[in-house]
N, CA, C and O of each residue as an XYZ file, in Angstrom:
484
protein
N     174.384    -29.489    -81.919
C     172.694    -29.710    -81.835
C     172.559    -30.353    -82.917
O     172.206    -29.521    -83.752
N     172.635    -31.351    -83.386
C     172.607    -31.746    -84.651
C     170.591    -32.596    -84.446
O     170.183    -33.528    -85.139
N     169.955    -32.042    -83.586
C     168.329    -32.375    -83.352
C     167.532    -32.180    -84.409
O     166.849    -32.994    -85.030
N     167.738    -30.566    -84.616
C     167.151    -30.027    -85.991
C     166.890    -30.792    -87.432
O     165.896    -30.870    -88.153
N     168.299    -31.347    -87.532
C     168.464    -31.945    -88.695
C     168.147    -33.621    -88.733
O     167.979    -34.377    -89.690
N     168.142    -33.806    -87.600
C     167.630    -35.932    -87.670
C     166.954    -36.179    -86.614
O     166.749    -37.341    -86.263
N     166.678    -35.547    -86.204
C     165.322    -35.876    -84.749
C     163.644    -35.459    -85.590
O     163.373    -34.448    -86.239
N     162.799    -36.591    -85.284
C     161.567    -36.076    -85.566
C     160.563    -35.808    -84.312
O     159.980    -36.717    -83.721
N     160.437    -34.294    -83.964
C     159.873    -34.235    -82.920
C     159.281    -33.054    -83.230
O     158.598    -32.734    -82.257
N     159.189    -32.171    -84.171
C     158.441    -30.950    -84.913
C     157.298    -31.472    -85.155
O     157.370    -32.390    -85.973
N     155.474    -31.080    -84.469
C     154.303    -31.641    -84.707
C     154.239    -31.059    -86.189
O     154.829    -29.983    -86.289
N     153.537    -31.623    -87.595
C     153.425    -30.846    -88.662
C     152.146    -30.573    -89.331
O     152.042    -31.800    -89.346
N     151.391    -30.282    -89.732
C     150.096    -30.331    -90.206
C     149.942    -30.108    -91.851
O     150.285    -28.926    -91.834
N     149.734    -30.320    -92.972
C     149.588    -29.781    -93.967
C     148.811    -28.411    -93.871
O     148.368    -27.967    -92.812
N     148.695    -27.779    -95.126
C     147.775    -26.391    -94.722
C     146.997    -26.663    -95.567
O     147.161    -26.422    -96.763
N     145.589    -27.458    -94.839
C     144.659    -27.236    -95.398
C     143.658    -27.244    -93.856
O     143.877    -27.202    -92.646
N     142.186    -27.343    -94.995
C     141.278    -27.343    -93.860
C     140.792    -28.721    -92.834
O     140.389    -28.773    -91.671
N     141.018    -29.642    -93.756
C     140.990    -30.957    -92.601
C     142.438    -31.292    -91.868
O     142.528    -32.083    -90.929
N     143.626    -30.527    -92.475
C     144.840    -30.559    -91.068
C     144.640    -29.847    -90.153
O     145.111    -30.149    -89.056
N     143.682    -28.377    -90.362
C     143.312    -27.536    -89.037
C     142.351    -28.171    -88.385
O     142.088    -27.280    -87.577
N     141.523    -29.158    -88.082
C     140.743    -29.945    -87.566
C     142.029    -31.163    -86.472
O     141.970    -31.381    -85.261
N     142.583    -31.465    -87.027
C     143.645    -32.201    -86.140
C     144.184    -31.595    -84.878
O     144.348    -30.383    -84.737
N     144.460    -32.530    -83.938
C     144.977    -31.868    -83.033
C     146.371    -31.702    -82.945
O     146.959    -31.821    -84.020
N     147.102    -31.442    -81.890
C     148.521    -31.632    -81.949
C     149.233    -33.291    -81.906
O     150.346    -33.655    -82.285
N     148.294    -33.954    -81.394
C     149.010    -35.514    -81.046
C     148.676    -36.442    -82.256
O     149.001    -37.629    -82.267
N     147.855    -35.688    -83.507
C     147.481    -36.271    -84.741
C     148.291    -35.767    -85.414
O     148.508    -36.662    -86.231
N     149.166    -34.634    -85.778
C     150.118    -34.112    -86.608
C     150.788    -35.199    -86.821
O     150.836    -36.073    -85.955
N     151.603    -35.358    -88.364
C     152.459    -35.796    -88.120
C     154.046    -35.139    -87.272
O     154.139    -33.917    -87.157
N     155.054    -35.930    -86.801
C     156.041    -36.084    -86.357
C     157.375    -35.679    -87.754
O     157.554    -36.535    -88.620
N     158.113    -34.475    -87.797
C     158.853    -33.996    -88.784
C     160.110    -33.510    -87.978
O     160.070    -32.993    -86.861
N     161.188    -33.751    -88.698
C     162.398    -33.297    -88.577
C     162.243    -31.497    -88.551
O     161.543    -30.986    -89.425
N     162.618    -31.009    -87.984
C     162.701    -29.100    -87.810
C     162.783    -28.921    -89.427
O     161.856    -28.459    -90.092
N     163.809    -29.279    -89.867
C     164.660    -28.459    -90.879
C     163.868    -29.016    -92.052
O     164.063    -28.519    -93.161
N     163.110    -29.870    -91.922
C     162.300    -30.613    -93.472
C     160.997    -29.668    -93.168
O     160.426    -29.243    -94.173
N     160.445    -29.278    -91.846
C     159.473    -28.593    -91.756
C     159.917    -26.956    -92.073
O     159.126    -26.240    -92.688
N     160.754    -26.619    -91.779
C     161.257    -25.131    -92.322
C     161.590    -25.157    -94.050
O     161.763    -24.143    -94.726
N     161.613    -25.966    -94.344
C     161.991    -26.483    -95.853
C     160.397    -26.094    -96.780
O     160.124    -25.333    -97.709
N     159.715    -26.942    -96.051
C     157.979    -27.256    -96.354
C     157.467    -25.792    -96.198
O     156.696    -25.521    -97.119
N     157.602    -25.037    -95.556
C     157.260    -23.373    -95.212
C     157.772    -22.592    -95.626
O     157.165    -21.523    -95.685
N     158.980    -22.644    -96.081
C     160.039    -21.833    -97.068
C     160.578    -20.408    -95.905
O     160.650    -19.198    -96.119
N     160.888    -21.251    -94.639
C     161.431    -20.574    -93.562
C     162.914    -20.506    -93.554
O     163.679    -21.442    -93.784
N     163.217    -19.306    -93.266
C     164.737    -19.370    -93.413
C     165.565    -19.879    -91.860
O     165.004    -19.498    -90.833
N     166.754    -20.647    -91.714
C     167.217    -21.073    -90.631
C     168.503    -20.815    -90.713
O     169.179    -20.865    -91.740
N     168.905    -20.502    -89.507
C     170.678    -19.730    -89.246
C     171.272    -20.513    -88.310
O     170.558    -20.755    -87.336
N     172.540    -21.060    -88.307
C     172.677    -21.934    -87.828
C     173.808    -21.659    -86.759
O     174.842    -21.389    -87.370
N     173.965    -21.631    -85.637
C     175.497    -20.931    -84.781
C     176.442    -21.955    -84.328
O     176.051    -23.079    -84.015
N     177.465    -21.663    -84.289
C     178.553    -22.851    -83.452
C     178.182    -23.959    -84.221
O     177.905    -25.006    -83.636
N     178.131    -23.892    -85.507
C     178.825    -25.188    -86.037
C     180.089    -26.130    -85.985
O     180.102    -27.306    -86.351
N     181.242    -25.354    -85.423
C     182.149    -26.211    -85.334
C     182.380    -26.315    -84.031
O     183.581    -26.357    -83.764
N     181.443    -26.390    -82.856
C     181.705    -25.973    -81.643
C     183.024    -25.863    -80.694
O     183.803    -26.652    -80.158
N     182.859    -24.543    -80.775
C     184.482    -23.445    -80.178
C     185.470    -24.474    -80.631
O     186.507    -24.683    -80.001
N     185.151    -25.109    -81.711
C     186.748    -25.757    -82.125
C     187.037    -27.229    -81.733
O     187.878    -27.955    -82.263
N     186.172    -27.558    -80.682
C     186.158    -28.897    -80.501
C     185.782    -30.487    -81.178
O     185.692    -31.646    -80.773
N     185.573    -29.428    -82.966
C     185.118    -30.446    -83.789
C     186.549    -30.786    -84.783
O     186.586    -31.648    -85.661
N     187.607    -29.936    -84.416
C     188.777    -30.299    -85.258
C     189.623    -31.730    -85.246
O     190.377    -32.213    -86.091
N     189.108    -32.306    -83.694
C     189.811    -34.005    -83.372
C     188.710    -34.872    -84.192
O     188.579    -36.072    -83.951
N     187.917    -34.204    -85.183
C     186.603    -35.765    -85.834
C     187.406    -35.468    -87.289
O     187.606    -34.394    -87.856
N     187.637    -36.304    -87.521
C     188.136    -36.545    -88.640
C     187.392    -36.481    -89.840
O     186.659    -37.470    -89.855
N     187.155    -35.495    -91.291
C     186.407    -36.188    -92.688
C     187.571    -36.266    -93.514
O     188.133    -35.328    -94.080
N     187.967    -37.832    -93.529
C     188.648    -37.971    -94.664
C     188.240    -38.041    -96.226
O     189.028    -38.252    -97.148
N     186.868    -37.824    -96.336
C     186.219    -38.010    -97.486
C     186.426    -36.339    -98.736
O     186.203    -36.197    -99.938
N     186.858    -35.533    -97.826
C     186.527    -33.750    -98.047
C     188.446    -33.916    -98.493
O     189.186    -33.935    -97.510
N     188.957    -33.996    -99.542
C     190.262    -33.960   -100.151
C     190.643    -32.786   -100.119
O     191.586    -32.404    -99.425
N     189.887    -31.984   -100.945
C     190.370    -30.650   -101.265
C     190.942    -29.067   -100.146
O     191.503    -28.002   -100.405
N     190.325    -29.817    -98.704
C     190.622    -28.895    -97.691
C     192.107    -29.171    -96.827
O     192.419    -30.347    -97.009
N     192.581    -28.839    -96.415
C     193.257    -29.509    -95.555
C     193.365    -29.299    -94.109
O     194.014    -29.929    -93.274
N     192.495    -28.151    -93.971
C     191.863    -27.621    -92.155
C     191.010    -28.642    -91.722
O     189.980    -28.898    -92.346
N     191.299    -29.173    -90.838
C     190.164    -30.034    -90.184
C     189.207    -29.567    -89.894
O     188.216    -29.965    -90.506
N     188.986    -28.336    -88.664
C     188.084    -27.346    -88.762
C     187.623    -26.251    -90.111
O     186.954    -25.229    -89.955
N     188.075    -26.671    -91.217
C     187.656    -25.714    -92.627
C     186.811    -26.905    -93.244
O     185.973    -26.743    -94.131
N     187.174    -28.274    -92.593
C     186.605    -29.626    -93.413
C     184.996    -29.242    -93.133
O     184.050    -29.058    -93.899
N     185.147    -29.205    -91.524
C     183.110    -29.281    -91.212
C     182.726    -28.198    -91.418
O     181.499    -28.130    -91.350
N     183.534    -26.687    -91.794
C     182.782    -25.583    -92.207
C     182.258    -26.176    -93.719
O     181.034    -26.220    -93.844
N     182.911    -26.544    -94.643
C     182.939    -27.310    -95.687
C     181.508    -28.005    -95.588
O     180.653    -27.722    -96.427
N     181.256    -28.876    -94.610
C     180.400    -29.969    -94.137
C     179.384    -29.158    -93.918
O     178.652    -29.167    -94.908
N     179.002    -28.476    -93.106
C     178.108    -27.183    -92.687
C     177.261    -26.771    -94.366
O     176.145    -27.011    -94.826
N     178.497    -26.047    -94.884
C     177.871    -25.168    -95.982
C     177.357    -26.025    -97.046
O     176.849    -25.614    -98.090
N     177.536    -27.348    -96.683
C     176.959    -28.275    -97.447
C     176.114    -28.811    -97.656
O     175.896    -29.441    -98.691
N     174.964    -28.628    -96.115
C     173.910    -29.400    -95.800
C     172.839    -29.045    -96.957
O     172.697    -27.913    -97.419
N     171.743    -30.757    -97.553
C     171.144    -30.280    -98.425
C     169.883    -29.201    -98.187
O     169.375    -28.693    -99.187
N     169.450    -28.903    -97.033
C     168.046    -28.108    -97.087
C     168.730    -27.042    -97.207
O     169.784    -26.643    -96.712
N     167.525    -26.376    -98.385
C     167.459    -25.047    -98.945
C     167.538    -23.937    -97.792
O     168.209    -22.905    -97.799
N     166.804    -24.347    -96.948
C     166.667    -23.495    -96.009
C     167.794    -22.809    -94.990
O     167.687    -21.980    -94.086
N     168.793    -23.453    -95.488
C     170.015    -23.044    -94.424
C     170.399    -21.873    -95.175
O     170.874    -21.896    -96.310
N     170.110    -20.590    -94.304
C     170.727    -19.329    -94.970
C     172.338    -19.277    -94.794
O     173.189    -19.211    -95.680
N     172.496    -19.323    -93.464
C     173.853    -18.768    -93.262
C     173.949    -19.387    -91.467
O     173.068    -19.661    -90.651
N     175.487    -19.421    -91.404
C     176.260    -19.729    -90.793
C     176.981    -18.891    -89.827
O     177.837    -18.106    -90.236
N     176.694    -18.998    -88.521
C     177.469    -18.125    -87.309
C     178.406    -18.543    -86.741
O     178.264    -19.263    -85.753
N     179.578    -18.208    -87.206
C     180.919    -18.911    -86.408
C     181.859    -18.023    -86.297
O     182.581    -17.482    -87.135
N     181.754    -17.916    -84.944
C     183.090    -16.881    -84.354
C     184.650    -17.584    -84.154
O     184.990    -18.721    -83.824
N     185.402    -16.395    -84.502
C     187.003    -16.546    -84.868
C     187.236    -15.403    -84.172
O     186.557    -14.377    -84.162
N     189.018    -15.836    -83.143
C     189.168    -15.069    -82.319
C     190.742    -14.989    -83.056
O     191.558    -14.309    -82.434
N     191.077    -15.449    -83.963
C     192.286    -15.058    -84.269
C     192.379    -15.051    -85.916
O     191.821    -15.971    -86.514
N     193.144    -13.928    -86.736
C     193.271    -13.855    -87.700
C     193.282    -15.202    -88.553
O     192.426    -15.663    -89.309
N     194.617    -15.709    -88.155
C     195.208    -16.753    -88.488
C     194.046    -18.176    -88.732
O     194.355    -19.146    -89.424
N     192.561    -18.024    -87.937
C     192.162    -18.972    -87.965
C     190.686    -18.540    -89.046
O     190.272    -19.432    -89.788
N     190.185    -17.561    -89.054
C     189.637    -16.609    -89.820
C     190.293    -17.004    -91.228
O     189.939    -18.011    -91.841
N     191.371    -16.041    -91.727
C     192.037    -16.999    -93.222
C     192.102    -18.389    -93.476
O     192.020    -18.845    -94.617
N     192.243    -19.074    -92.477
C     192.212    -20.698    -92.828
C     190.771    -21.114    -93.539
O     190.714    -21.769    -94.580
N     189.252    -20.471    -92.576
C     188.089    -20.911    -92.374
C     187.890    -20.221    -93.663
O     187.712    -21.110    -94.496
N     187.843    -19.231    -94.145
C     187.953    -18.931    -95.364
C     188.160    -19.612    -96.904
O     187.415    -19.541    -97.881
N     189.394    -20.265    -96.747
C     189.460    -21.296    -97.827
C     188.323    -22.185    -98.213
O     188.370    -23.091    -99.046
N     187.393    -21.844    -97.567
C     186.042    -23.003    -97.758
C     185.642    -22.407    -99.125
O     185.157    -22.963   -100.110
N     185.979    -21.128    -98.911
C     184.419    -20.671   -100.276
C     185.231    -20.360   -101.405
O     184.990    -19.477   -102.229
N     186.018    -20.983   -101.400
C     186.822    -21.034   -102.960
C     186.685    -22.380   -103.365
O     187.237    -22.603   -104.443
N     186.197    -23.223   -102.911
C     185.093    -24.399   -103.172
C     183.951    -24.224   -103.516
O     183.496    -23.088   -103.383
N     183.186    -25.184   -104.019
C     181.549    -25.317   -104.366
C     181.215    -26.292   -102.877
O     181.817    -27.187   -102.283
N     180.038    -25.625   -102.700
C     179.212    -26.450   -101.441
C     179.705    -28.157   -102.201
O     180.165    -28.489   -103.293
N     179.367    -28.793   -101.127
C     179.583    -30.289   -101.627
C     178.777    -30.663   -102.237
O     177.937    -29.776   -102.389
N     178.390    -32.028   -102.979
C     177.077    -32.695   -104.007
C     176.588    -33.266   -103.035
O     177.235    -33.619   -102.049
N     175.433    -33.417   -103.193
C     174.251    -34.419   -102.152
C     175.197    -35.615   -101.408
O     175.522    -35.861   -100.247
N     175.552    -36.450   -103.246
C     176.288    -37.718   -102.678
C     177.846    -37.637   -102.083
O     178.328    -38.540   -101.399
N     178.596    -36.359   -102.465
C     180.126    -36.158   -101.598
C     179.193    -35.722    -99.860
O     179.601    -35.909    -98.713
N     178.008    -35.174   -100.293
C     177.569    -34.636    -98.052
C     177.570    -35.835    -97.581
O     178.276    -36.101    -96.608
N     176.492    -37.129    -98.403
C     176.270    -38.263    -97.468
C     177.331    -39.112    -98.027
O     176.944    -40.271    -97.877
N     178.585    -39.100    -98.651
C     179.670    -39.865    -98.297
C     180.249    -39.782    -97.113
O     180.424    -40.682    -96.291
N     180.681    -38.123    -97.031
C     181.135    -38.033    -95.940
C     180.519    -37.911    -94.293
O     180.986    -37.425    -93.263
N     179.443    -38.499    -94.573
C     178.452    -38.054    -93.300
C     178.210    -39.660    -93.042
O     177.936    -40.131    -91.938
N     178.342    -40.334    -94.121
C     178.299    -41.947    -93.684
C     179.421    -42.712    -92.419
O     180.609    -42.981    -92.599
N     178.942    -42.846    -91.667
C     179.652    -43.637    -90.543
C     180.610    -44.949    -91.364
O     180.203    -45.433    -92.421
N     181.989    -45.444    -90.662
C     182.866    -46.258    -91.618
C     182.670    -47.783    -90.518
O     183.216    -48.842    -90.827
């Protein structure tokens, strides 16, 4: 569900007396994650690998991780917004857990690496 990261649907008014007087329709529309960053709210993500359905979507720019699902976890843990503090990801098999824990051996992607990974070909 990428809407929280890409779609401007959250009403936002800056914290001031003039902003308090504006109506919801006059408020600026922002991406939800951007508002959470502004308000210093913590965000937790769940189902980042869509129950394994993402395994067929290739991320060729991430070279140091081989498993396709683990590459998606690396991408999620590298999201630029500071407000994303945790990701819940269920795994039923120990071998999947071990493969996905390989991600923590590397640093999250830089903003440039993240942008490159997200750029359509």
